[in-house]
N, C-alpha and C positions, 0 to 999 in steps of 0.2 A: 504494500500500500504506500502511496505517496504521502509522506508525513513531513512537511516542511517545518522549519523552525518557526515558532510563533513570532509575529512581528514585535510583540511586547518584550520578547526575550532577546532581541537583537540589540547590539550596542547603538546608542543614540546617533552617532554619525551614519551608520548604515540605515537607520530608520529615516533620517533626513534624505539620504540619497534615494532609497527605494520608494519612499512615500511622497517625496517632493520633486527632486531633481529629475528622476526618470520620467514621470508623467509630463513634466514641463518640457523636457527635451523631445519626447515623442510628439507632443503637440506642436513644437516648433518645426519638426520635420514635416508633419502634416500641413502646417501653415505654408511651408515652402512648396510642397507638392500640390496644394490646392490651386496654385497659380501656374503650374507646369503641366500636369497630366492628371485627369480625373481618376484614371485607373491606379496610378501610384498613390494618390490621396486615399482612395478606398482601401487599398492594400495596407497602408499604414494604419488607417482607422480599424481595420479588422485585427491587425496585430495588437493594437491598443485594447480592443475589446477582449481578446483572449487574455492579455495581460491583466486586465481588470478582474476577470473571473479567477485567474490564478492567484492574484494578490489577495482575494477573499479567502483562499485556502490557508493563509497565514494567520487567521483569526479564529477564535473559539467558536463563533457562530455567525449567523447572517447579520446580526446587528453590528458587530465589530467590522465585518467586511463592508457593510453599508457605509459606516463612518469613513473608512479609508477610501472607499470608492467615490464618495461625495467630494472629498478633498482632491483625490487624484483626477477625477473628471473635471473639476473646476480648473485645476492647474493645466490639464491637457487643453481645455478650451481657451484659456488665457494665452498659453504658449502658441496655440494655433493662430489666434487673432493677432498677437504681437508680431510673430514671425511673418505673417502674411502682410501686415502693414509695413514692416521693414523692407520686405522683398519688393513691395510696390507693384506687384503684378495684378492682373485682372483674374478674379476667381473663375475657374473652369467648372466649379460646382457651386450651387447656390448656398450662400451663408445666411439666407433669410433676409427679410426687409430691414431688420435691425440687428446687425451682426453681433453687438455685445451680448445679446440674448443667447447666443450660441454657447457661451460659457455656462449659463444656467442649464441649458439643455444637456450639455455634456456632463455637467455635475450630476444631474438626475439619472442619466444613463449610466454613468460610472457607479452611482449608488446602487442601482439595481443589479449591475453586473457583479459588484463586490459582494452584495448580499447573497446573490446566487452562489458564488464561490464559497462563501462562508457557510451557507446552509448545506451545500453538498459535502464540504469537508467535515462538518459536524456529524452529518449522517454517516459518513464513512468511519469516523472515529467511534461513534456509538456502536456500529456493527462489529468493529474489531475490538472494542473494549479499551481503547486508548483514552486515558484521562488527560484533560488539559486544565484541571483545577490547580490552583496554587497550593503549595504545601503549607500546612499550618505553621505559624511562627511560634516559637517557644519563648 
């Protein structure tokens, strides 16, 4: 069974990189691709979606995955919009009539994907009897 290290058990710098920098950078790549090729943009978006579900696996349940997905999705959307603005290209894919709203949409999608991953991981752990509860302090 796939049993990743829980996000809360990772060192703080790793948490910052995995929870903040990675979604922001993937969003930046998507922001550049949105002005170049729609196929490349959708490929990056699909990779980000899979990453969102897998990130949920690093949490005890769907709620933890949803929290991380909300932040990751928002950072992805912000990275996409900022990189697209810096690139100065015309979007080959619609960003909506009010592009800043895209960050809210990607945050909601990220939340749902992270929750899905967290819920799947919890179900897998329950079936195999793996505990993710914290050890009692003495």
